[in-house]
C-alpha positions as CSV (number, residue, x, y, z in Angstrom):
1,M,-5.6,-1.9,20.1
2,E,-3.6,-2.3,23.3
3,N,-6.8,-3.9,25.0
4,C,-8.3,-5.7,22.0
5,G,-5.4,-6.4,19.5
6,F,-5.1,-5.7,15.9
7,P,-8.5,-5.9,14.2
8,S,-9.6,-8.7,11.7
9,A,-12.1,-9.1,9.0
10,E,-14.0,-11.3,11.5
11,T,-14.3,-8.5,14.0
12,F,-14.4,-5.4,11.7
13,G,-15.6,-6.9,8.4
14,K,-13.6,-6.5,5.1
15,E,-14.8,-2.8,4.8
16,G,-13.8,-2.1,8.4
17,M,-10.4,-3.4,7.7
18,R,-10.2,-1.3,4.5
19,I,-11.2,1.8,6.5
20,F,-8.8,1.0,9.3
21,W,-6.0,0.5,6.6
22,L,-6.9,4.0,5.0
23,M,-6.5,5.6,8.4
24,V,-3.1,4.3,9.0
25,Q,-2.1,4.6,5.4
26,H,-2.7,8.4,5.7
27,S,-1.1,8.8,9.0
28,W,2.5,9.6,9.9
29,P,5.3,7.5,8.6
30,E,6.1,6.3,12.2
31,V,2.6,4.9,12.6
32,I,2.7,3.1,9.2
33,A,5.9,1.6,10.2
34,C,4.5,0.5,13.6
35,Y,1.7,-1.5,12.1
36,Y,3.3,-2.5,8.8
37,S,3.9,-6.1,9.9
38,D,0.3,-6.4,11.3
39,F,-1.3,-5.5,8.0
40,E,1.2,-7.8,6.2
41,R,-0.3,-10.7,8.4
42,A,-3.8,-9.4,7.7
43,V,-2.9,-10.0,4.0
44,E,-1.7,-13.5,4.6
45,N,-4.9,-14.1,6.7
46,G,-7.1,-13.0,3.8
47,D,-8.3,-9.9,5.8
48,L,-6.9,-7.4,3.3
49,K,-6.2,-7.4,-0.4
50,K,-2.5,-7.7,-1.3
51,S,-3.2,-4.9,-4.0
52,T,-4.1,-2.7,-1.1
53,F,-1.2,-3.5,1.1
54,V,1.3,-2.7,-1.6
55,L,0.3,0.9,-1.6
56,M,1.4,0.9,2.0
57,T,4.6,-0.6,1.1
58,D,5.3,2.0,-1.5
59,R,4.3,4.9,0.7
60,L,6.5,3.7,3.6
61,L,9.5,3.3,1.3
62,M,8.8,6.9,-0.1
63,H,8.6,8.4,3.2
64,F,12.0,6.9,4.3
65,G,13.6,8.0,1.0
66,Y,13.8,4.5,-0.7
67,P,12.5,3.9,-4.3
68,Q,9.0,2.4,-4.4
69,V,8.4,-1.1,-5.8
70,Y,5.1,-1.0,-7.3
71,G,4.7,2.7,-8.8
72,S,1.7,3.7,-6.7
73,Q,3.0,7.0,-5.1
74,I,2.9,10.4,-6.6
75,L,4.8,13.2,-5.0
76,N,4.5,16.8,-6.0
77,G,2.6,16.0,-9.1
78,E,5.1,13.3,-10.4
79,L,5.6,9.6,-10.1
80,Y,8.0,9.0,-7.2
81,T,11.3,7.0,-8.0
82,I,10.6,3.3,-8.8
83,E,13.1,0.6,-8.2
84,N,13.8,-1.4,-11.3
85,P,11.2,0.5,-13.4
86,D,11.6,-1.8,-16.4
87,S,9.9,-4.7,-14.4
88,V,7.2,-2.7,-12.5
89,D,4.4,-4.1,-14.6
90,I,5.4,-7.6,-13.7
91,R,5.4,-6.7,-10.1
92,R,2.2,-4.9,-10.3
93,A,0.4,-7.7,-12.1
94,S,1.6,-10.2,-9.5
95,V,-0.3,-8.3,-6.8
96,G,-3.5,-7.6,-8.8
97,L,-2.7,-4.1,-10.1
98,G,-3.0,-3.1,-13.7
99,P,-0.2,-1.6,-15.8
100,L,1.6,1.5,-14.5
101,E,0.6,3.5,-17.6
102,E,-3.1,3.0,-17.0
103,Y,-2.7,3.8,-13.4
104,L,-0.8,7.2,-14.3
105,K,-3.8,8.2,-16.4
106,N,-5.8,8.7,-13.1
107,F,-3.3,11.6,-12.3
108,D,-2.9,12.9,-15.9
109,L,0.6,11.6,-15.9
110,N,2.1,9.8,-18.9
C-alpha cells in the first residue's frame, strides 16, 4: 500500500475490497485503527457497503474497551456491551442491518 495506495473497487473490484476488508477486520486492533479512516472513505466512495464498515466500527470499539454502537460483536459467547441499547435497532436499520434479535439468532443468543 505504500507504493500503490489504498485499494479501490476500481482496482480490486467490489469482491476484492470485501476480501481486503476481511483481512484487516480480523487483524490486530492497531492495524484496524491504522486503516479505519481509509475504509470510511471507501464507504463514502461507494467501494464498500456501510453495513460492512459498521462491523469494523464495533470491533474497533470493543478492542479498545468501549461499548459497541451496532451490536455486531460477540465476545466469549455473549453480546458485547452496546451503547444506548434501546435504540440499537434504529441505528442498525440506518446502515442496512436487520434487527438485533434476528442477528443474535445466528449465534443462538436471545
